[in-house]
N, C-alpha and C positions, 0 to 999 in steps of 0.2 A: 512697635505695639499695636495689636490690631483693634480698630475702633468699633464700638458697638453700633448695633443697628436699631433704629429709634421706630416707634410705633406713632404714626401722625394723629391718633385718637385719643383725646382725654380720659380719665378715668375719674368720675364724679362719685362712684360708688362707694369710696373709702370714705365720703364726708358725709352722704346720705343714702343710703342703698335705696333703689327702686325708683329712680328717676322722679319724673313728675307726678308718680302715683305713689311714692313713699309715705309709709305711715310715720316712720321715725322723724321724717321733716315736718309732718303735719303737726304732731306732737310738739314738735321744738318751736314751732310759730305759736301755737297755742300758749306756750309757756312764755315766749319773748311778749306775747300781747299782755299776759297777766302780771309779768314783771313790770312792764311799762304801767300798768293800771296802779299797782301797789307803790310804785314809784311817785307816781303823781300825787296821790295820797300823802306820802311823807313829805313833798315838798310843800304841800298845801297847809300841812301842819307847821311848816317852819315859819315863823314870826319874826323877822329881823327888826320890824319898825318898832319893836316894842321897846327898844332900848339895848339891853345887853343882848349880844348875839351869841347863842352856844356853837362854838367852834366845833365840838365834837360831832354834834348834829350835821354841820355843814359838811364836815370831812367824810361822815357816813353816806349822805346824800351824794356828794360829787363821787365817791368809790361806786356806789349803786349804778348812778349814770353811767359812768364809765363802762361799767360790767354790761347793762343793757344795751347799751350802743354798740359793742363789742359785737355781741349777738344778733343785733339787728343787720350789723354789717355782714356778718356771716351768712345770714339766712337771705339777704339781698342778694349776696355774690351767686349763691346757689340758684335763684330764681333768674336771675341774669344769664348764666349758663344754660339753664334749660330752656328758656324762651330763644337763645341764640342758635342753640345747635339744631333746633327744628321749628321753624316759623308756623308750620301748622299743628304743633302741639297744643290741642284745646286746654288741657289742664294746666300746662304752662301759662297761658295767657291769663286763665283765671287766677293762676298765682300772682302775676304781674299787678292785677287788680288788688288782690290781698295786700300785697307790699306797699301799695299808696294808702291803704287804710290805716296800716299798722306805722307807716312812715309820719302820717298825718298826726296821729297819737303821740307819736315821739317828739315830732317836731312842736306839739304843744307843749308836752313836758318841758322841752329845750326853755320854750319861750316864758313858761312859767319860772324856771330854775334863775334866767336871765334877768326877770323881772324882780325877782325876791334879791337878788344880790347888788342889783341896780340901785336900790333903796338903801342900803348900807351906807352911813357916812364914811366919808373919805379916812378920817383918822381910824376907826374901829376897823375899816378895811385893812388898812395898813398892818395894823395890829393881827388880824388874822392871818395875813399873808406871811406872817413868820412862823406859822405852823408848818412843818418840813412837807406834810402831804399835800399841803396847799401852794407852798412855797414854788415845787418842781413846775407848779401848772399856772403860774404868775402871768405868763402873756396871754395863754387862752382864758384864763378867768377875766383878765382885765379887757380882754376882748369882746367876750359875752357882755360884761357889765357896761362897756362903752356902746355897744351895738344897742343894747335895751333902751339906752336912754334916747336913741331915734325911733324907735318904733313907738306903734298906738298903744293904750291900756292893753294888758294880756288877753281880756276877755276878746277883744277885738282882733287880735293878732291869731287868737285861737279859732275864731269862727272864719278869718280867712284862710288858716289852715285845713279846716274842715271842708270849707266850700270849695278849695282847690282841688280836692280828691276827685269829684266829679266835673269840675269846670277846668282849671289850668291843666292838669295832669291828664284829664281825660281827653283833651285835644291833642295831647302828644302821643297817647295810647292809640287812639284814632287813626293818626297819622301812621304809624307804626303798623297797624292792621291793614291799612288800604296798601302800603307798601308791600307788604307781606303776601298780598294776593294778586299784586300786579306779575304779568308776564309779558316777555317781550319775544316778538315773532322777528326771527333772524331768517334770512336767505343763506344756505350754506351748499354753494354747488348745486343750485337749481332745487333745494328741498327746503321746506319750511320747517325751522325748529323752535320750540319754544323754551326761553329761558328765564329764570329769576333775574330780577335787577341787577344784584350782585353779579350774577354768571356773566351776564350781557356786559356789565362794565369792565369786566376784565379783559373782555377782547378790544377794548379800546388801546390795548397796547400792540396791537398786531403791526406788523412790518408793511402790510399792503394798506397802501391808503384808501382802496376804494371798499376795503372791509371796515376802516374803521369811519369812513364818512357813512357807509350803510348802517354800522351800529348806533352812531350818534342820530342819525335820521330817526331809527326805529325807537332807540330810548326816549330822544325829544317827543316823537310822537305819542309814547306811552305816557311821559310826565304832563304832555299838553291834554291829552284826553281826561287827566284827573286833575287838571289844574284847578277847576272851581271847586273841586273839594279840599285841595291843599290849602287854596285862597281862603277856604273859610278856617282851617285849622291854624293857619299862621295868623291871621287877622283875630281870631277869638283869643288864641293864646297871648299874643301881645297885648291885646285890648286889657286881660285880667291883669297882666302885669303892670301895664300904664294907670289902671284904676287903684290897685294897690300901691303905687309909689304917689299918686295924686292925694291918697287920703294920708299918707306918712309926711308928705309934704315936702318929698323929695323933687327937687328940679330936674335933675339930670340923668337920663337912662344909664350913664356909664358908673353913676354912684356905687349900685349894688354890685357889678362885675368887678370894679376896680375894689372894693371892700374885699369881696370873696378871694381876689388874687392878691389881697395884702400889699397891694402896690399904689403909688401916687399916680395922678394925671401927669404930672412933669415927666416921669420916668417913662410913660406911654408915648407922650409926644416928643420925648427926645429919641425914642426907639424909631417912630415911623418917620422923623425927619432925616436922621440918618439913613433910613432904608430910601426915601425920596431921592435923596442927594446921590445915592449910587446906583439908581436903577438904570441908568444909562448903559453900564456894563451889562446889564442882562437883556436889555433889548438889541445890543449888538449879537449876543449869543443868539437869541431868537431870530435875528435875520440869518446869521450865519447855518442856523440849522435848517431856515427855508431853503437856503442855497443849496445845501448839502441832500436835501429831499427834492431838489430841482422844483422850488415852488417859489411864486413872487414872494407872498407873506404865508405865514403859517395861519392855519385856523386853529380855534380852541382844541378840535379834535386832533391837531397834529402834535401839540404840545408833549404829549408822553409817548410819541411815536420812536421808536429806536432808530438811531442813525446807522446801526450796523445791520445788515441784511440777517447776519447769522446771529440769533440770540442764543447766547449761552446758557443751557439750564442746569440744574442740580437736582439729585433727588432730595428728598427731605432728609435723610441720614446725612447726606454730604453738606448740605446746608448747615445741619445741626452742627457738625464736626468742624467747619469752619468757624463757626461763630465762638464755639470754647477756646479753639486755639487761638484766636484773634483777640478775646476778653484776656486771656491768659498773658499775652503781651504785656497788656496794661494793668491788669488787677487780678491776681491768682483766685482772690475771694469773689469776684465777679464770675469767673469761668467755672469755679465750685458749684455757684448757683447754678449757672445755666445747665451743667451737667445733673445737678438734682432734678431740675424741670424737666428735661428730656428722658432722662432713667425713670422717673417716677409718673411718667404721663401726665403732666400738668397742661399738656399744650393740644389744642383741637385745631389740627391745620388740614385735614382731609379735603380734598376738593370733590364736593359734591353736591349734587341739588337739595334745596330744602334749607340750607342755613341762611342766616340773614347776612346782609353784607358787610362789609368792612372788618375791622380787628379792634379788640380791645385786650386790657389786662385787669383782672379782679382779683381781690384779695380776701382770704378766708383768715379774719384775724385770730379767730379761736383755734383753730386747726392749724395756724402758722404754715397755711400753704397758699399758693398762688395758682390761679387758672389763666390761660391764655387762650384766645379765639382768632382764628383768621382762617383765609384759604390760601393754600400753598399750591403753587403750580410749577414751583422751580425756576421762577426769573430772579436775576439779581435783587429787582425790586421787593420781591418776596422776602429774600433774605435779609434785607434791611428792615422790613417790617417786622419780621420774627426777632431781629436783634433789638428793635424798638420797644416791642412787648416786653421783652425780657429784662430791658433797662428799666422799665417800671416795675416788674417784679422783684429786682434787686432792691430797688429804692425802698419797697414795703420791708423786705427781708431784713436789711440791716436796721430797721426800725422796729422789729418784733418785740425787742424786750423794753421798749420804752412804753410808759403809760399811755394807754390808748387816747386820752385826749391831745397829746402831744404828737400822735402820728397823723393829726389831720390836717394833711399839708394840701394847697391850692393845686388847681389846674397847671399854671405857667410854672410852677417849679416841679409838678410831677412830669410835665413835658421835658423838663430839663434832664433829668436821669435817662429818660427814652432816648432822647435825640443825642445824648453824650454816646450811648451805646450803639446807635446807629451809625454814629459818625466813625467810631472806631473801627466797625466791619466795613464801612464804605470805603474808608481810606486805605486799609488793608487789601481790599479788593483790588483798588488801582496800581498799590504797589505790587501786586502779584500777579497782574496782567501778564499773558504769555506774548502777547504782540501788542503792535500799533493799533490794530482794529480793537483788540478787546479793550485796549486802554482807553480808547476813544469812548467806547461805548459805556465803559464804568464812569468814566468822568462825566459823561453827558448825565447818566443817572444820577450822579451827586449833584450837579448843577440844577437838575430838575427839582431837586428838593429846594434849593435856594429859590428858585422860580416860583414854586409853590408858597413857599413860605414869605416871600416879599411881594408876590403878585395876586396869585390866586387868594391867599388869606385876607391880604389887603383889599380885594374887593368885596370880599365877604362883610369885612368890617365897614366899609364905606356904604355899601347896599344898607346893613341893619342899621347904622346910624340915621341914614336918611329915610328907611322904611319907617323907624318909630316916630320920626318928627311929623312924617305925613299921617301916620295912625292917630296921632294925639288929636288931629283934627275929624276923625272917623275912618270908616273902612276902606281899605286900598284896593282897588279893582285888580284883577289879574293881569289886565293889559297893562296897567301902571306898573305894576311888579315886575312884568318883564321888562318894561322901559328901565326902571330905576336898576335893574340887576344888569342890563347892558352898559348903562352908562358908567356903573361901578365897575365894570370889567374894562370898559375902556379906558377910564382913567388908572385904575390899576395897572394894566399892561402898556400904559405911554401910549395906549392906540398903535401896538405894534402888530396887531392880527386882523386879519380881514374877515373873518366871522366868529361870533360870540354864542354864549349860551343863555337864551333868554329864559330858560325855565330852571336854572340853577338854583334858584331860591326855593324851588319845590322839591328836587332831587337831593339836596343835602340835608341830612338827618338834622345836622347840628344846629340849623334855624328852628327846629321842632323840639329841642330838647328842652326840658323844663328845669332839671337839676342846676344847670349853671347857665345863665344868661350871657349873652355876648361869648358864644362858644368858639371864638377864633384868635382874636389877639394873643390870647395865651400861648397858643402853639409858636408863634413868631418869637413870643418873648423867651420860650425855653429853647428853641433853637439858638437864638443869639447869645443866651446867656450859657448855654451848654458850650457853644464855640468859644466864648471866652473863657470857659473853665479848661477846654481842650488844650487852648493857645497857653494857658499858665501850666498845664500838666505837662506838656512837650518843653517847657523851659525848665521844670523841675527834674523831668527825667524820672528816675526810680521812686523818690520818696513819695509818691504822689497818694498812693492808694488810700493811706489812712487819713489824709486832709480831705481826700474827696467823700470818704464815709463820714468824716465828721460833719463837712458840709449838708451831706443828706439829710443827716439825724437831725439837724438844726431846721430843716425845712417847715416843719410843722410848729414851731414856736418862735418864728421871728417875722417881720417884715421881710419883702424882697430887698428893700434897699440895706437894711441892717445886716443881712445874710451875706449880700455882696462886699459889703464894707469889712464885717469880721474877717471873712474867708478869701477874700480876692483884695481886700483893701481899694476899691474902686467906688465910683458916686455913679448910680445910674440914672440921677435926675440930669447928668451932663451926657453929651452926645459921645464923648470920647469912647467911652467902653464900647459902643454900640459900632462906632466907626471900626475900630480895630478888629470887632468880630466879624464885620462883614468882609474888612479885607482878605480874611482867609478863603471867604467864597469868590472874592474877586480874582484870586490867584489861580483858583480852578478854571475859571473862565478864559483867563489869560494862556494856561497850560493848553487848555481845549483848542483855542485860536491857533497857538503856536504849532499844534500837531497838525 
């Protein structure tokens, strides 16, 4: 059967024609804002503290809330796509500002709704939840109710939301603007060439160490020359967050991220504990890699270096067909979804200047479509990234028919579906290797991910915890941030490298994101949780697809501990589950050493 050829650019026209100048989209945005305002009036007129609560009115509010929120997600996704595909699109950056403004209004509406339902007495609330329309949303509505009890009075929370547009979120947008305008000068065969940060970072996987070293130094110089600006963005963003916590009387900086990820501190601690106990295997791997590259010790810029001199590349279409075939081995429905995404041009993968660095997947819940953004240059790592983002897309795809409020899954379980998809493809690549050298290269690529999740992400987590503790006492200087970053990397990598990256806090977008605080540990959670699911799937053999989809469909309406108990029958607060998942990664290291 002949395979299709796929176009590596996405089609946004089918969603709103006209790009960032779309009149249709402008109208849509105006409507979303108007609907948000009328919803606010409706909620204001709802008076649950007068004794009898009108169940029909509450149902109507919740239904309208779900509808407006879906439209907001649709608009937000479109703006994300516009601003990513061309960092110099001025109209798109204006839309990013508009989105912050409407989001703040939407957040205020949610705060108001949460407050109203939090004052309903418990027996009345139980009675209300018997209503079928509210019953299916029981988990989410209870969550809103409990969280509201820990917030400030709604007027103060709304004020915080409004001030966050130009305060908190403003610092994050400033960071994006500075990064978008940065250029990195790289010497190629005696000629100076100018690259965006994303393009320059892609060169860090060069097989030639002198190239990696040069690119690392040039990148470091670029981040260093802007470090004072990034020091301001990070300090002020963190300061805003800490002030908010102080007024709410929240003692611990992890309180919000843990609540967002619907997980217990015991679960997080059990996970890091299991990782720390097994890091020595990965230190051995890094040492072996240094030997293979003819080095005493690896530097931070050597970690991603290929061990094989010949780096196999695949065209976009070859990569796409490989993914579809491998998904099909595990789940025909996943393969069908991937095919739809490639055929309908839901993916922007072209390797060109002017795109923002990194990759993401975003959902259009009204159109029931997905869009994936990345830069594809043909490496096995690119294929893994593409599979990863398709995993995110599949997660949303199997939830499309659920009530929008039950689709709100947290980042840690979002990373589960994506990492699971990546795992399928990485495993298949190793199995299909044509010779020993290719097998080594692919195994190494797979182990790289374990190193990233267990060491790189751990360094980010350690840095962020310590930075926030110091920020409570006042502004943290750039020099001190560099120190904290290197200390965190030394600890996370068990001091196994000979050179670290002091400006990593500046170069990592995740530290400057305002949507989700502590944008680090959920990745490691998702990686290990998906490994546990993968091991479970291998035990079950064929009958796994429906079980997996059932688990994904529950991710928006359960804590992670309940999810794991119901679908895998395991206790995440104990180290056993994490230990077992890590053993799969240790096996890769052992196979690599043997080869």
